[in-house]
C-alpha positions in Angstrom: 30.0 -36.0 -51.8 29.8 -32.3 -50.9 30.9 -31.4 -47.3 28.8 -29.3 -45.0 31.2 -26.3 -45.3 31.2 -26.4 -49.1 27.5 -26.5 -49.2 27.2 -23.3 -47.3 29.9 -21.4 -49.1 32.4 -21.6 -46.3 35.2 -23.3 -48.2 37.9 -20.6 -47.7 37.4 -19.9 -44.0 36.9 -22.5 -41.5 34.7 -21.9 -38.4 37.7 -22.2 -36.1 39.6 -19.5 -38.1 36.6 -17.2 -38.1 36.2 -17.7 -34.3 39.9 -17.1 -33.7 39.8 -13.8 -35.7 36.6 -12.8 -33.9 38.3 -13.5 -30.5 41.3 -11.3 -31.5 39.0 -8.5 -32.6 37.1 -8.8 -29.3 40.3 -8.7 -27.3 41.6 -5.7 -29.2 38.3 -3.9 -28.6 38.6 -4.7 -24.9 42.1 -3.3 -24.9 40.8 -0.1 -26.6 38.1 0.3 -23.9 40.7 -0.3 -21.2 43.0 2.3 -22.7 40.1 4.8 -22.8 40.0 4.8 -19.0 43.7 5.2 -18.5 45.4 8.5 -17.9 47.9 8.5 -20.7 49.4 11.5 -22.6 47.1 12.5 -25.5 49.7 11.7 -28.2 50.5 8.3 -26.8 46.8 7.5 -26.4 46.0 8.5 -30.0 49.0 6.6 -31.3 47.9 3.4 -29.4 44.3 3.7 -30.4 45.1 4.4 -34.1 47.5 1.5 -34.2 45.0 -0.9 -32.7 42.4 0.3 -35.1 44.6 -0.3 -38.1 45.3 -3.8 -36.8 41.6 -4.5 -36.4 40.8 -3.0 -39.9 43.5 -5.3 -41.4 42.1 -8.4 -39.7 38.6 -7.5 -40.9 39.7 -6.8 -44.5 41.9 -9.9 -44.6 39.5 -12.5 -43.2 35.9 -11.2 -43.3 36.3 -9.4 -46.7 38.4 -12.4 -47.9 41.2 -10.2 -49.2 43.8 -12.6 -47.8 42.7 -15.1 -50.4 42.3 -12.8 -53.4 44.5 -12.8 -56.4 47.7 -10.9 -56.4 46.4 -8.4 -59.0 43.8 -7.1 -56.5 46.4 -6.7 -53.8 48.7 -4.8 -56.3 45.8 -2.5 -57.0 44.9 -1.8 -53.4 48.3 -1.3 -51.9 49.3 1.7 -54.2 45.9 3.2 -53.6 46.5 3.0 -49.8 49.9 4.6 -50.2 48.5 7.4 -52.3 45.7 8.1 -49.8 48.2 8.1 -46.9 50.5 10.5 -48.8 47.6 12.9 -49.6 46.6 12.9 -45.9 50.1 13.9 -44.9 49.9 16.8 -47.3 46.4 18.0 -46.3 46.5 17.5 -42.5 49.2 20.2 -41.8 47.3 22.6 -44.0 44.0 22.0 -42.1 45.8 22.5 -38.8 47.2 25.8 -40.1 43.7 26.9 -41.0 42.4 25.8 -37.7 45.0 28.0 -35.9 44.1 31.0 -38.1 40.5 30.9 -36.9 39.5 33.8 -34.6 38.9 32.6 -31.1 
């Protein structure tokens, strides 16, 4: 006999797990909104908000995009790509800031 969850294609993620991840995402979003109203130094604020956003993106990719349950080969394809993109950003961001400072005011 086929269970209700298997019938609706929800064999990997249970409702309790999805609800738990959703609650975490909601809580992290609430923390972001709270931080937006706090008077923190700009660099600290950006670091906190970017860190929380990365955590939220990881939760979404892992559970809602089902990457946590994918084969190892997919993960080994995505991780080097992420490293390359992050490396390219560290190369291009300083150059873009230099060009921004060269603009006439």
